[in-house]
C-alpha positions as semicolon CSV with decimal commas, in nm:
position;residue;x (nm);y (nm);z (nm)
1;M;-2,296;-10,916;0,615
2;P;-2,109;-11,198;0,797
3;R;-2,107;-11,168;1,173
4;F;-1,725;-11,129;1,190
5;A;-1,727;-10,848;0,938
6;L;-2,006;-10,677;1,127
7;V;-1,808;-10,687;1,454
8;V;-1,499;-10,542;1,285
9;A;-1,705;-10,262;1,133
10;L;-1,861;-10,175;1,469
11;L;-1,520;-10,170;1,644
12;T;-1,374;-9,949;1,375
13;A;-1,661;-9,703;1,404
14;L;-1,633;-9,699;1,785
15;T;-1,259;-9,632;1,770
16;A;-1,312;-9,345;1,530
17;C;-1,570;-9,189;1,761
18;T;-1,351;-9,212;2,072
19;S;-1,010;-9,112;1,929
20;T;-0,836;-8,806;2,071
21;P;-0,934;-8,493;1,876
22;P;-0,651;-8,298;1,714
23;A;-0,483;-8,037;1,933
24;P;-0,608;-7,683;1,876
25;A;-0,385;-7,455;1,674
26;P;-0,167;-7,230;1,891
27;A;-0,295;-6,879;1,941
28;P;-0,118;-6,622;1,730
29;A;0,160;-6,436;1,912
30;S;0,061;-6,099;2,049
31;S;0,170;-5,816;1,826
32;S;0,161;-5,558;2,109
33;T;0,491;-5,398;2,211
34;P;0,584;-5,280;2,560
35;P;0,527;-4,910;2,626
36;P;0,831;-4,686;2,587
37;P;1,012;-4,594;2,910
38;Q;0,924;-4,272;3,084
39;T;1,158;-3,983;3,015
40;Y;1,382;-3,790;3,250
41;V;1,447;-3,430;3,144
42;S;1,768;-3,278;3,279
43;I;1,841;-2,904;3,252
44;G;2,118;-2,698;3,400
45;D;2,495;-2,666;3,384
46;S;2,809;-2,878;3,367
47;Y;2,717;-3,071;3,680
48;A;2,448;-3,237;3,468
49;T;2,670;-3,287;3,162
50;G;2,943;-3,466;3,358
51;F;3,222;-3,226;3,262
52;A;3,548;-3,283;3,449
53;P;3,916;-3,182;3,417
54;G;3,998;-3,499;3,225
55;G;3,698;-3,474;2,991
56;T;3,330;-3,551;3,014
57;G;3,237;-3,852;3,227
58;E;2,924;-4,008;3,373
59;S;2,713;-3,741;3,540
60;F;2,468;-3,773;3,826
61;A;2,189;-3,743;3,565
62;Q;2,313;-4,051;3,380
63;I;2,341;-4,243;3,706
64;V;1,986;-4,148;3,809
65;A;1,848;-4,241;3,467
66;K;2,023;-4,578;3,472
67;Q;1,913;-4,664;3,825
68;S;1,551;-4,557;3,771
69;G;1,502;-4,704;3,422
70;L;1,419;-4,366;3,267
71;K;1,519;-4,242;2,922
72;L;1,742;-3,939;2,971
73;I;1,688;-3,620;2,772
74;N;1,986;-3,414;2,884
75;L;1,966;-3,049;2,771
76;A;2,223;-2,907;3,013
77;C;2,514;-2,692;2,895
78;N;2,861;-2,637;3,037
79;G;2,889;-2,290;3,186
80;A;2,515;-2,220;3,186
81;T;2,376;-1,957;3,421
82;S;2,019;-1,933;3,546
83;A;1,944;-1,665;3,285
84;D;2,073;-1,894;3,008
85;L;1,794;-2,148;3,067
86;G;1,551;-1,934;2,873
87;T;1,784;-1,734;2,648
88;K;2,062;-1,954;2,506
89;P;2,047;-2,272;2,294
90;A;2,033;-2,599;2,483
91;C;2,301;-2,864;2,442
92;G;2,282;-3,235;2,364
93;Q;2,129;-3,431;2,078
94;D;1,773;-3,343;2,178
95;A;1,826;-2,965;2,180
96;G;1,712;-2,886;1,826
97;G;1,835;-2,527;1,847
98;R;1,587;-2,438;2,121
99;T;1,665;-2,300;2,465
100;Q;1,690;-2,545;2,751
101;L;1,355;-2,432;2,881
102;D;1,175;-2,449;2,545
103;A;1,320;-2,792;2,469
104;A;1,225;-2,917;2,816
105;V;0,867;-2,791;2,780
106;E;0,834;-2,959;2,441
107;A;0,971;-3,287;2,581
108;L;0,723;-3,275;2,869
109;R;0,433;-3,222;2,631
110;A;0,544;-3,487;2,382
111;T;0,647;-3,769;2,617
112;K;0,540;-3,928;2,942
113;A;0,794;-3,780;3,181
114;G;0,879;-3,931;3,517
115;L;1,136;-3,679;3,637
116;V;1,283;-3,333;3,577
117;T;1,602;-3,216;3,748
118;I;1,739;-2,862;3,756
119;V;2,093;-2,781;3,868
120;I;2,167;-2,414;3,813
121;G;2,312;-2,110;3,987
122;G;2,671;-2,216;4,047
123;N;2,804;-2,017;3,752
124;D;2,604;-1,716;3,868
125;L;2,763;-1,731;4,213
126;A;3,121;-1,822;4,116
127;P;3,244;-1,461;4,074
128;C;3,130;-1,377;4,428
129;A;3,407;-1,587;4,579
130;I;3,663;-1,328;4,469
131;A;3,443;-1,018;4,486
132;Q;3,542;-0,731;4,711
133;D;3,232;-0,796;4,922
134;P;3,147;-1,165;4,867
135;L;2,836;-1,168;5,087
136;Q;2,682;-0,862;4,924
137;C;2,762;-1,004;4,581
138;A;2,599;-1,334;4,679
139;T;2,289;-1,163;4,814
140;T;2,231;-0,972;4,491
141;T;2,308;-1,274;4,275
142;V;2,080;-1,511;4,468
143;T;1,789;-1,275;4,408
144;A;1,848;-1,297;4,033
145;I;1,883;-1,676;4,047
146;T;1,556;-1,725;4,235
147;T;1,374;-1,501;3,987
148;N;1,506;-1,698;3,690
149;V;1,437;-2,036;3,849
150;A;1,083;-1,935;3,941
151;A;1,016;-1,831;3,580
152;A;1,147;-2,168;3,457
153;L;0,942;-2,364;3,709
154;A;0,625;-2,181;3,610
155;E;0,667;-2,292;3,248
156;L;0,758;-2,649;3,340
157;R;0,456;-2,679;3,571
158;E;0,225;-2,543;3,302
159;A;0,352;-2,806;3,060
160;A;0,335;-3,094;3,309
161;P;0,147;-3,010;3,631
162;D;0,211;-3,347;3,795
163;V;0,565;-3,430;3,688
164;K;0,819;-3,486;3,966
165;I;1,071;-3,202;3,971
166;V;1,386;-3,210;4,181
167;G;1,600;-2,898;4,217
168;L;1,962;-2,933;4,321
169;T;2,217;-2,724;4,497
170;Y;2,594;-2,785;4,500
171;P;2,875;-2,903;4,722
172;D;3,032;-2,605;4,897
173;I;3,337;-2,626;4,676
174;F;3,481;-2,307;4,826
175;L;3,556;-2,501;5,142
176;G;3,843;-2,641;4,936
177;A;4,005;-2,298;4,945
178;W;4,110;-2,394;5,300
179;V;4,384;-2,615;5,155
180;N;4,424;-2,479;4,800
181;P;4,752;-2,284;4,790
182;S;4,654;-2,098;4,472
183;I;4,376;-1,907;4,651
184;P;4,488;-1,612;4,863
185;N;4,323;-1,591;5,204
186;G;4,166;-1,931;5,137
187;K;4,061;-2,004;5,494
188;N;3,862;-1,684;5,513
189;I;3,689;-1,763;5,182
190;A;3,604;-2,108;5,316
191;R;3,450;-1,956;5,629
192;L;3,247;-1,703;5,429
193;S;3,125;-1,973;5,193
194;V;2,935;-2,152;5,470
195;T;2,711;-1,849;5,523
196;M;2,681;-1,791;5,149
197;F;2,561;-2,146;5,080
198;Q;2,323;-2,146;5,375
199;D;2,159;-1,831;5,241
200;F;2,149;-1,955;4,883
201;N;2,010;-2,296;4,973
202;S;1,734;-2,165;5,199
203;K;1,613;-1,920;4,936
204;I;1,634;-2,152;4,636
205;A;1,468;-2,436;4,830
206;A;1,175;-2,208;4,906
207;V;1,129;-2,135;4,535
208;Y;1,119;-2,504;4,447
209;A;0,871;-2,569;4,727
210;E;0,646;-2,292;4,596
211;F;0,604;-2,490;4,274
212;G;0,559;-2,828;4,439
213;A;0,911;-2,943;4,356
214;K;1,153;-3,137;4,575
215;F;1,493;-3,005;4,679
216;A;1,815;-3,207;4,697
217;D;2,043;-3,030;4,944
218;V;2,372;-3,147;4,798
219;T;2,562;-2,907;5,024
220;N;2,434;-3,101;5,323
221;T;2,490;-3,439;5,156
222;T;2,852;-3,349;5,092
223;G;2,917;-3,227;5,446
224;G;2,905;-2,854;5,378
225;Y;2,733;-2,753;5,700
226;G;2,981;-2,918;5,931
227;A;3,160;-2,705;6,188
228;L;3,506;-2,602;6,071
229;T;3,632;-2,686;6,420
230;D;3,547;-3,053;6,362
231;L;3,883;-3,184;6,244
232;T;3,994;-3,504;6,074
233;Q;4,323;-3,647;5,951
234;D;4,336;-3,627;5,573
235;P;4,601;-3,842;5,397
236;K;4,704;-3,557;5,167
237;Y;4,642;-3,237;5,364
238;G;4,693;-3,349;5,721
239;R;4,465;-3,234;6,002
240;I;4,188;-3,025;5,844
241;P;3,814;-2,966;5,897
242;A;3,612;-3,277;5,815
243;S;3,387;-3,077;5,582
244;V;3,693;-2,963;5,386
245;A;3,822;-3,318;5,360
246;K;3,487;-3,433;5,227
247;V;3,466;-3,168;4,957
248;C;3,823;-3,254;4,858
249;A;3,717;-3,615;4,803
250;L;3,398;-3,532;4,611
251;T;3,520;-3,246;4,389
252;Y;3,840;-3,143;4,210
253;F;3,859;-2,803;4,378
254;C;4,120;-2,865;4,645
255;D;4,406;-2,970;4,420
256;R;4,298;-2,849;4,074
257;T;4,082;-2,544;4,157
258;D;3,811;-2,710;3,948
259;V;3,453;-2,693;4,077
260;H;3,330;-3,017;3,922
261;P;3,249;-3,340;4,104
262;T;3,466;-3,649;4,101
263;P;3,297;-3,980;4,010
264;A;3,232;-4,029;4,382
265;G;3,081;-3,681;4,390
266;H;2,841;-3,756;4,105
267;Q;2,739;-4,076;4,283
268;A;2,668;-3,881;4,602
269;I;2,463;-3,626;4,409
270;A;2,266;-3,901;4,234
271;E;2,183;-4,055;4,571
272;A;2,068;-3,715;4,700
273;V;1,842;-3,671;4,396
274;T;1,690;-4,015;4,440
275;A;1,633;-3,960;4,811
276;A;1,473;-3,620;4,753
277;G;1,243;-3,758;4,486
278;R;1,094;-4,033;4,701
């Protein structure tokens, strides 16, 4: 072979040996999907459904679910009493004809739950505000409520021993009777309600604690324990107790005799739930 041809052949072979190898093929995309969000099971009454005089709106449960990134399973029913939790059909698209308690237990067993909230007892206590002896009525009724709540908590704990449970109380809506002209002897009812809520909250909080659950004292959050001698200037009602003014802003009771929270009230309740669950 001529010398020139030999040199060319050697250079060609050297170039072939030192050329950049082809880039490796990209790794196949992962086929794994992110885990589903944890669930939040809500049971109780119209405070959880978001019922209001103008129609159903965003409830504290929806706010909590949105802020915590949980998937809400809302089984609550308008008008539910503590006895209804285990005896009447649940509401909402996840009810399936079961009671609130049965549906909640099934959800806890079938999903990874991050939170359970219970708001119940208000419909049990409502008739006591106009009873002949409101305090005696409340005492008897609270005993029944605590019994029913304890039975519900026992089943929930059996289904999910470690799930976070937060029990709620209510704003002292009867403070609004102080300014509501449709309620006879409203100021006296408002005064009696402070004692009634203090008794109810202490007893129901003890039941939740017995089962390792947290307690959101919404009465306190919404100013219900304030002294009725602590006055403020309200733009609508004039100089009234500060606790009355607060319940007027957070519920519809003062001007519509409706016990449900305003949007600001639901936000305050959601904040109380979040704080209690920390």
